[in-house]
C-alpha positions, 0 to 999 in steps of 0.5 A: 133732880133740880135742874136750874136754867140760867138767863142767858143775855143776847144783846140787841135782839128783839124777836118775841123778847130775849128769852125766846131769842136765846132759846132759838140761838141755843136750839140751832147750835145744839141741833147743828152741833148734833147734826155734824157729830152724827154726820161725821161716822156716815161720811167716814164709812162712805168714803171708806166704801168708795176707797175700797171700791177703787182699791178692788177695781185697781186690782182688776176684780170686778166681783170685789168692786161690784160688792160696794152696789147692794145686791138686789133687783131694784138697784140702777145703774144709769150710763150709756144704757140703764141697767136694772139689778145687781146681775144686769150691773155686774154683766155691764161692768164685765162687758165693758171693762173685761180685761185689765187693760180696760179697767185701768186705774181708777181715782175719785176726786171732789167726793162729797156726801150728803146725808138724806137721812139715817139710811140713805145719803148721796155721793158726788165726785169725779172719776178718772181712769187711766188706761193705755190706747189699747185699753181705750184710753183715758176716761173722765167723768162724774158720778151721782150715787144714792147710797143706802145704810144696810146691815153689811154696811153702806151700798150703792143702789143708784148710780148716774154715771156720766162720761165726758167726751175725750178732749180734742186733740190740738191742732 
């Protein structure tokens, strides 16, 4: 196989000669492109997992919703209290949101994914629960998730959710 490299001129660059600058520019461009291409499928799959969790929640099916978490004793949920392991996390959800009124209608906005490596990423965003007064009233907050790519898809392994205080009534 005969490969020929053409000389690429990069004007006004004087770092270790023109060849080094051109090679550096090409390497950065290729790395950035490869990283962006590799990131896209993970981002799409993570967003699909998040949307499925919203759909399951809004069907008032906590057991189906909980499948977005890795079924492991190692997961960690940080909310008003810390829950360790899948079973404890699921029990906390059922205790706090055991009725359709308490579950309300969930939505996520401002979702951002950030890959950490091929198997882990973070997800940040804002949640909103639309509920009646009898269900506990509306609730808002932010979350930071660590998700892991498992054989069954992306799963939440760390969940740090922070509820915002309810708005104070205007006088």
